[in-house]
Structure formats: structure tokens, C-alpha cells
Residue, then its C-alpha position, 0 to 999 in steps of 0.5 A: r500500500e505504501v508503494l502504491e500511495g507513493l506513485v505520482l502520475t503527471l499528465k500534461d494537459e494539451g487540450e481536447k482534440d476531436a478526431p477528424y471526420p473522414w472528409e477532413g483527414e488525409p486520405y490513406t494510400p497504401e504502398i503496393k508491391p508485387q507478391m509471389v505466391g508459389s511461381y505466380t506473381i500477384d499484382a494488386e491495384y488500390i481503388p478508393f471510394e470516391e466519397p469516404y465510406t465509414s465503417f463501424d464493423i470490419m468483420e461482417y462486410r461481404f462483397d462480390t463483383v458484377g461487371d464493373q460494379l462492386c456489390l457490398l453487403h452488410e446485414k440488411q444493406l446492399s450497396y452498389f459501387t461503379l468503377q469510374g476511372d480509378k474510383l468507386v462511385k456509389g450508386k443504388e442501395l437496397e434495404l433487405e428484409r433480413d440480415c444476410d451475411d454471405i453473397s455470391s453471383d453468376h455471369s448474368g449479374m444475379l446476386y445470391l444473398s444468404p442469411g444462413i438460417g433462412d431463405v436465400m434471396g436473389v437480387k439483380d440490378g438492385v431489385m429483389t427478384f426471388q426468394s427461395t426455400v433453400d437455406g444455408y450459404l449458397h455459392m453458385h456456378p458462374s452460369g447460374e445453373w447450379g451451385i453448392s450450399y453449406w451450413v454449420g453442422s449441415d450436409t452440403q447440398k447441390i442446388r439446381n436452377q430449374g426455370g427460376n426455382l432453386v431445388s436442392e439434392p444431397w451433394i457428395l459431402t454427407n453425414m458430416s456430423d457422424a464419423a461412421a457414416r461420413q462421406g468425404i473427409f470434412s466434418m464441417v465446411d467453412s467455405v465453398a468456391i466454384s470456378d469454371s472447372r472446379i469446386m473448392v471446399s475448405g473446412n475441418a477434416e477428421l484425420e487419422g487418429g481422430e484429430e481434426d485439422k483445416r483442409l482445402v480440397v479441390y474437386d471436379y464437377d463429378g465430385n472426384t478429388q483433384l488436389e488437397f492442401g493443408g499441411r499438419e506441421g507449422n513449417d509445412p508451406d500449405m498449412i492452413 
């Protein structure tokens, strides 16, 4: 107690200073350098918003691109930004009926917005076009003809677009919560991406001995494994 009572803190009063508003501060411009990923060189370009876009939450934003537009999703708000020159200019905004936290698109410009628990919604050109009975996170093939949906603790589903109606059927990763009946290595899926020729899945995989680790598996459209990543040691170059 004597030691604590003997402590004296002296603070210099420099007066109160308000933090600058976004339009008052100095715009941040990052220094971008090429990065090597394996044998590939990745070049990035910094594209700022024309007007400051203030964010109060850095974790929940999701985005996708459609043509020259950036589609930014945050809870119930869907915002469109158009690339004009070297800046993103804000355009349409759409207030959704419920919070959504995942987004994907196809080549037609259709956006598939997923609340996770609840129906997937379709938005095109800023207009709500459909609401399906499919739930989970839906990632569509670029053609818009089919996609894969997934959700925590649920089996993956293949979603087909039949005349504008989305219908589901089991995909290859089933019984993920049952080790004895499980099909595939995944006990839980974290993310799915679909390219023009492959389906990429990442998540928790149960390995030999009952241990779980992160894996990324690349499948062809028939569900055959093409590649698998995810080293188990800290110095493995493909550790996830």
C-alpha cells in the first residue's frame, strides 16, 4: 500500500482534440508491391471510394463483383459501387428484409444473398427478384445453373436452377456430423468456391487418429478429388 500511495502520475494537459471526420483527414494510400505466391506473381491495384465510406464493423462486410460494379453487403444493406476511372462511385442501395451475411453471383449479374438460417434471396440490378426455400450459404456456378450450399453442422447440398426455382439434392459431402457414416473427409465446411472447372471446399477434416485439422480440397464437377492442401506441421508451406 505504501508503494502504491507513493506513485505520482503527471499528465500534461494539451487540450481536447476531436478526431477528424473522414472528409477532413488525409486520405490513406497504401504502398503496393508485387507478391509471389508459389511461381505466380500477384499484382494488386488500390481503388478508393470516391466519397469516404465509414465503417463501424470490419468483420461482417461481404462483397462480390458484377461487371464493373462492386456489390457490398452488410446485414440488411446492399450497396452498389461503379468503377469510374480509378474510383468507386456509389450508386443504388437496397434495404433487405433480413440480415444476410454471405453473397455470391453468376455471369448474368444475379446476386445470391444468404442469411444462413433462412431463405436465400436473389437480387439483380438492385431489385429483389426471388426468394427461395433453400437455406444455408449458397455459392453458385458462374452460369447460374447450379451451385453448392453449406451450413454449420449441415450436409452440403447441390442446388439446381430449374426455370427460376432453386431445388436442392444431397451433394457428395454427407453425414458430416457422424464419423461412421461420413462421406468425404470434412466434418464441417467453412467455405465453398466454384470456378469454371472446379469446386473448392475448405473446412475441418477428421484425420487419422481422430484429430481434426483445416483442409482445402479441390474437386471436379463429378465430385472426384483433384488436389488437397493443408499441411499438419507449422513449417509445412500449405498449412492452413
